[in-house]
C-alpha positions as CSV (number, residue, x, y, z in Angstrom):
1,M,-90.6,-55.4,-11.4
2,K,-91.8,-52.4,-13.3
3,R,-92.6,-50.8,-10.0
4,L,-88.9,-51.2,-8.5
5,L,-87.3,-49.8,-11.4
6,R,-89.4,-46.7,-11.1
7,R,-88.7,-46.6,-7.7
8,S,-85.0,-47.1,-8.4
9,S,-85.5,-43.9,-10.6
10,S,-87.2,-41.8,-8.8
11,H,-84.2,-42.2,-5.9
12,K,-81.4,-41.4,-8.2
13,T,-83.2,-38.7,-9.4
14,T,-83.7,-37.1,-6.1
15,C,-80.3,-37.8,-5.0
16,I,-79.0,-35.8,-7.9
17,L,-81.2,-33.1,-7.4
18,V,-80.2,-33.3,-3.2
19,R,-76.1,-33.2,-4.7
20,L,-76.7,-30.4,-6.9
21,V,-78.4,-28.4,-4.1
22,A,-76.1,-29.0,-1.9
23,G,-73.2,-27.8,-4.7
24,L,-75.0,-25.1,-5.3
25,T,-75.1,-23.6,-1.8
26,F,-71.2,-24.6,-0.9
27,T,-70.6,-22.4,-4.0
28,A,-72.9,-19.4,-2.7
29,A,-71.4,-19.6,0.0
30,F,-67.9,-19.8,-1.2
31,A,-68.4,-17.0,-3.2
32,N,-69.8,-14.6,-0.7
33,C,-67.6,-15.5,1.5
34,A,-64.6,-14.3,-1.2
35,L,-66.1,-11.5,-1.7
36,T,-66.4,-10.4,1.9
37,Q,-62.8,-10.9,2.0
38,T,-62.2,-8.6,-1.0
39,Q,-64.6,-6.1,0.3
40,S,-62.9,-6.1,3.8
41,R,-59.4,-5.7,2.5
42,P,-57.9,-2.5,3.0
43,N,-56.9,-0.5,0.3
44,V,-53.4,0.2,0.5
45,G,-53.1,3.2,-1.5
46,A,-55.9,4.9,-0.7
47,L,-55.3,4.7,3.2
48,L,-51.7,6.4,2.4
49,Q,-53.0,8.9,0.5
50,R,-54.9,9.8,3.0
51,L,-52.5,9.1,6.3
52,P,-50.4,12.4,5.6
53,S,-52.7,14.9,6.3
54,A,-54.8,12.5,8.7
55,D,-55.4,14.0,12.4
56,D,-54.3,11.6,15.1
57,T,-57.7,9.7,15.7
58,E,-57.8,9.4,11.5
59,R,-53.9,8.4,12.2
60,G,-54.6,5.6,14.1
61,V,-57.3,4.1,12.6
62,I,-55.7,4.0,9.3
63,M,-52.5,2.5,10.9
64,D,-55.1,-0.8,12.4
65,E,-56.3,-0.7,8.8
66,L,-52.8,-1.2,7.9
67,D,-51.7,-3.6,10.3
68,K,-53.7,-5.9,8.8
69,I,-52.0,-6.7,5.7
70,K,-48.9,-8.5,6.9
71,A,-47.2,-8.5,3.4
72,P,-44.4,-5.6,3.2
73,G,-44.8,-6.4,-0.9
74,E,-48.4,-4.8,-0.8
75,I,-47.0,-1.4,1.5
76,V,-43.3,-1.0,1.1
77,P,-43.2,-0.3,-2.6
78,V,-46.6,2.4,-2.0
79,V,-44.7,3.8,1.0
80,L,-41.5,4.8,-1.0
81,T,-43.3,5.9,-4.0
82,A,-45.3,8.4,-1.9
83,L,-41.9,9.4,0.5
84,D,-41.1,11.6,-2.9
85,Q,-44.1,13.1,-3.2
86,V,-45.1,13.7,0.7
87,D,-45.0,17.4,2.4
88,P,-41.6,17.4,3.9
89,R,-43.1,18.3,7.4
90,E,-45.8,15.0,7.2
91,A,-43.2,12.0,6.0
92,W,-42.7,11.2,9.6
93,K,-46.1,9.1,9.4
94,L,-45.1,7.5,6.3
95,L,-41.9,6.8,8.1
96,D,-44.1,5.1,11.4
97,V,-45.6,2.9,8.5
98,L,-42.2,1.5,6.8
99,A,-40.7,1.5,10.6
100,R,-43.1,-2.0,10.4
101,F,-41.2,-3.8,8.2
102,P,-37.1,-3.3,9.2
103,G,-34.5,-3.7,6.8
104,A,-36.8,-3.3,3.6
105,A,-36.7,0.1,2.8
106,D,-34.8,1.6,0.2
107,P,-32.0,3.8,0.9
108,A,-31.9,6.4,-1.8
109,T,-35.2,7.1,-1.5
110,L,-34.4,7.9,2.4
111,V,-31.4,9.8,1.6
112,R,-33.6,11.8,-1.3
113,L,-36.2,12.5,2.2
114,A,-33.2,14.0,3.9
115,R,-32.5,16.3,1.0
116,R,-36.1,17.6,0.8
117,T,-36.0,17.5,4.7
118,S,-33.2,19.4,5.5
119,P,-32.8,21.1,8.2
120,A,-36.0,19.7,9.8
121,F,-35.0,15.5,9.7
122,P,-37.9,13.8,11.1
123,E,-36.3,11.9,14.3
124,T,-37.0,8.3,12.7
125,L,-35.3,8.9,9.3
126,R,-32.0,8.6,10.3
127,P,-32.1,4.9,12.2
128,Q,-34.2,3.9,9.6
129,L,-31.5,4.3,7.2
130,V,-28.0,3.3,9.3
131,A,-30.3,0.1,10.2
132,L,-29.8,-0.9,6.4
133,G,-26.0,-1.1,6.7
134,D,-23.8,-0.8,3.6
135,P,-25.8,0.5,1.2
136,A,-26.8,3.2,3.2
137,R,-23.4,4.4,3.8
138,K,-22.9,4.4,-0.2
139,E,-26.1,6.3,-0.9
140,L,-24.6,8.9,1.8
141,L,-21.7,9.3,0.1
142,N,-23.3,9.8,-3.0
143,A,-25.2,12.4,-1.5
144,I,-22.9,14.6,0.0
145,D,-20.7,14.4,-3.5
146,I,-24.0,15.4,-4.7
147,A,-24.8,18.3,-2.7
148,C,-21.4,19.6,-2.6
149,R,-21.7,20.4,-6.4
150,T,-23.5,23.5,-5.2
151,W,-22.2,23.8,-1.9
152,Q,-20.8,27.5,-1.2
153,P,-18.6,28.4,1.7
154,P,-20.7,30.7,4.2
155,S,-17.9,33.6,3.9
156,E,-18.0,33.1,-0.1
157,N,-22.1,33.0,-0.2
158,S,-23.4,36.9,1.0
159,E,-26.3,36.7,-1.2
160,T,-30.0,37.6,0.4
161,L,-33.4,36.4,-0.1
162,P,-34.5,38.3,-3.6
163,D,-37.5,40.4,-4.0
164,D,-39.7,38.1,-5.2
165,G,-39.4,35.9,-2.0
166,S,-38.2,32.9,-3.3
167,L,-35.1,30.8,-1.8
168,G,-31.4,33.2,-1.9
169,L,-28.3,31.4,-2.0
170,Q,-27.7,31.7,0.8
171,Q,-30.7,30.2,2.4
172,E,-30.0,27.6,0.0
173,S,-26.2,27.0,1.1
174,Q,-27.4,27.0,4.9
175,R,-29.9,24.0,3.6
176,I,-26.9,22.3,2.2
177,E,-25.0,22.8,5.1
178,R,-27.5,21.6,6.9
179,F,-27.7,18.2,5.4
180,L,-23.7,17.8,5.3
181,D,-24.1,17.9,9.2
182,W,-26.7,15.5,9.4
183,A,-25.2,12.9,6.5
184,G,-21.7,13.0,8.1
185,S,-23.4,12.2,11.6
186,A,-25.2,9.0,9.8
187,L,-22.0,7.9,8.2
188,A,-20.6,7.9,11.8
189,A,-23.6,5.7,12.8
190,T,-22.9,3.0,10.6
191,G,-19.9,2.1,12.5
192,S,-16.2,1.2,11.6
193,A,-16.4,1.5,7.5
194,G,-18.5,5.2,8.2
195,L,-15.5,6.2,10.3
196,D,-13.5,5.3,7.4
197,D,-15.3,7.6,5.2
198,L,-15.2,10.3,7.3
199,D,-11.3,10.2,8.2
200,R,-11.4,10.1,4.0
201,L,-13.5,13.0,3.8
202,L,-11.4,15.2,6.3
203,Q,-8.3,14.7,4.6
204,S,-9.6,15.0,1.1
205,H,-8.3,18.9,0.4
206,N,-12.1,19.2,-0.5
207,A,-13.7,22.0,1.8
208,C,-17.2,20.7,1.0
209,H,-16.2,17.1,2.0
210,Q,-14.1,18.1,4.8
211,R,-17.4,20.1,6.4
212,A,-19.3,17.0,6.0
213,A,-16.8,15.1,8.3
214,Q,-16.5,17.8,10.9
215,D,-20.1,17.0,12.2
216,G,-19.8,13.3,11.9
217,L,-16.4,12.8,13.4
218,A,-17.4,15.2,16.4
219,D,-21.0,13.3,16.7
220,A,-19.4,9.8,16.6
221,A,-16.7,10.9,19.3
222,S,-19.9,12.7,21.6
223,R,-21.4,9.5,21.1
224,G,-19.2,6.5,20.9
225,D,-17.4,4.3,23.3
226,K,-13.8,4.9,24.6
227,E,-12.4,2.9,21.1
228,T,-14.6,4.9,19.3
229,Q,-13.4,8.0,21.3
230,T,-10.1,7.0,20.9
231,R,-9.8,6.4,17.3
232,V,-11.4,10.0,16.4
233,L,-8.9,11.8,18.5
234,R,-6.4,9.7,16.6
235,V,-7.6,11.1,13.1
236,I,-7.7,14.6,14.5
237,R,-4.4,14.4,15.9
238,K,-3.1,13.3,12.7
239,A,-5.0,15.9,10.7
240,L,-4.2,19.0,12.8
241,S,-0.7,18.4,11.4
242,D,-1.8,18.1,7.7
243,P,0.8,20.2,5.1
244,D,-2.6,21.4,3.7
245,T,-3.8,24.2,5.8
246,G,-7.5,23.3,4.6
247,V,-7.3,19.9,6.5
248,Q,-5.8,21.7,9.4
249,Q,-8.6,24.4,9.6
250,A,-11.0,20.8,9.1
251,A,-9.3,19.4,11.6
252,V,-9.0,21.9,14.3
253,L,-13.0,23.1,13.7
254,T,-13.7,19.1,15.1
255,L,-11.6,19.5,18.0
256,N,-13.2,22.6,19.0
257,M,-16.9,21.2,18.7
258,M,-15.4,18.0,20.7
259,I,-13.8,20.3,23.4
260,G,-16.9,22.6,23.5
261,S,-19.2,19.7,24.5
262,N,-17.4,19.4,27.9
263,Q,-16.6,15.4,27.1
264,F,-12.9,16.2,25.9
265,S,-10.0,18.1,27.3
266,L,-7.0,19.3,25.5
267,S,-3.8,16.9,25.7
268,A,-0.4,17.8,25.6
269,D,0.6,16.2,22.3
270,M,-2.0,18.3,20.3
271,Q,-0.5,21.4,21.5
272,P,2.1,22.0,19.0
273,A,0.0,21.6,16.1
274,L,-2.0,24.1,17.8
275,F,0.3,26.8,18.3
276,A,1.5,25.9,14.5
277,I,-1.9,26.8,13.2
278,L,-2.4,29.9,15.4
279,K,0.7,31.2,14.2
280,T,0.5,30.4,10.2
281,N,-2.9,28.8,9.0
282,P,-4.7,31.3,6.9
283,H,-8.0,30.5,7.4
284,T,-9.1,33.1,10.3
285,D,-11.5,30.7,12.0
286,A,-9.1,28.0,12.1
287,R,-6.6,30.4,13.8
288,F,-9.5,31.2,16.5
289,A,-10.8,27.4,17.0
290,A,-6.8,26.7,18.1
291,F,-6.7,30.0,20.1
292,S,-9.8,28.8,22.2
293,I,-8.7,25.3,22.8
294,L,-5.5,27.0,23.8
295,G,-7.2,28.7,26.1
296,T,-8.7,25.7,27.6
297,G,-5.2,24.5,29.0
298,S,-2.8,25.4,31.4
299,S,-2.0,28.9,32.8
300,D,1.1,29.3,31.2
301,T,-0.2,27.7,27.8
302,R,-3.3,30.3,28.0
303,K,-0.6,32.9,28.3
304,R,2.0,31.7,25.9
305,A,-1.5,31.4,23.1
306,A,-2.7,34.9,23.9
307,N,0.8,36.5,23.4
308,I,1.2,35.1,20.0
309,A,-2.8,35.7,19.0
310,L,-2.1,39.7,20.2
311,H,0.0,40.0,16.8
312,D,-3.0,38.1,14.8
313,S,-4.0,39.9,11.8
314,D,-7.6,39.6,12.7
315,E,-9.0,42.3,15.1
316,A,-11.5,40.3,16.8
317,I,-8.4,37.5,18.1
318,R,-6.4,40.1,19.1
319,D,-9.2,41.7,21.4
320,R,-9.6,38.3,23.0
321,A,-6.0,37.8,23.5
322,E,-5.9,41.3,25.1
323,S,-8.8,40.4,27.1
324,L,-7.3,36.9,28.4
325,L,-4.3,38.4,29.2
326,N,-5.2,40.8,31.5
327,L,-8.0,38.3,33.3
328,Q,-3.9,36.4,33.9
329,P,-3.0,36.8,37.6
């Protein structure tokens, strides 16, 4: 009986030892696996820090590492922070990372980047911004308002680059204008609500807002479908007859861009307003644009416009009118 008890006790002890060893082995294996996973998981911050200065080969390696991480919550916030600090010339590399997570970007960050990169906007910036929809449209409008606080019309801005080599007022104004053009075009790409915004900007009696609307409407007309083109032409037609000469100026400059693209031609219903602008608008560039547009019409239209322009206060317009009349059969 004692021998059986000793044998049973020995068996229990052996079983306990076997289970203990097995448990320790499993724990060690699990810990080693977890450590391996931790060590192999890419460091997002470190990778994104290297990305802007990476050449094509290293960039490919970094993008492969980032592709291993499927959670946008780990990557997108870091990318957005980096976009506020990156060299504008290298921003496209970070935008390529952001493109992997459609709809996750912050429109305010993308608009700030656009202001910093002007006039060399990354090609993928506008599509990513426009894809965000209404929040992007509101950010664009806000950015236009901010840019207009320091914008000066080109004719009033003749200051050249200072001796110390810093950015002169003229270059800064040109940079702002390029941003306004880009923002207007981006607004046009946001759809119907964006076109409504451009209509309001064109007739806002604010020269800077009108400047932003011009490229946006011209771009919408050149890229849009027939319905969009008809809508833009309706906006322009209404603005050409606006009692505010600044609104007239913005409308005729927009129409001149549209006709200059060879996608649109002068319509008879716009001619009365164009002749009125040529005769009475105080802005030289508005009268010059009206004359240029009327010059694309019939022989009688061209001749009538040239006879009016012969008496213009601007020498360049008079010279062009004389040249046109000399070419008449």
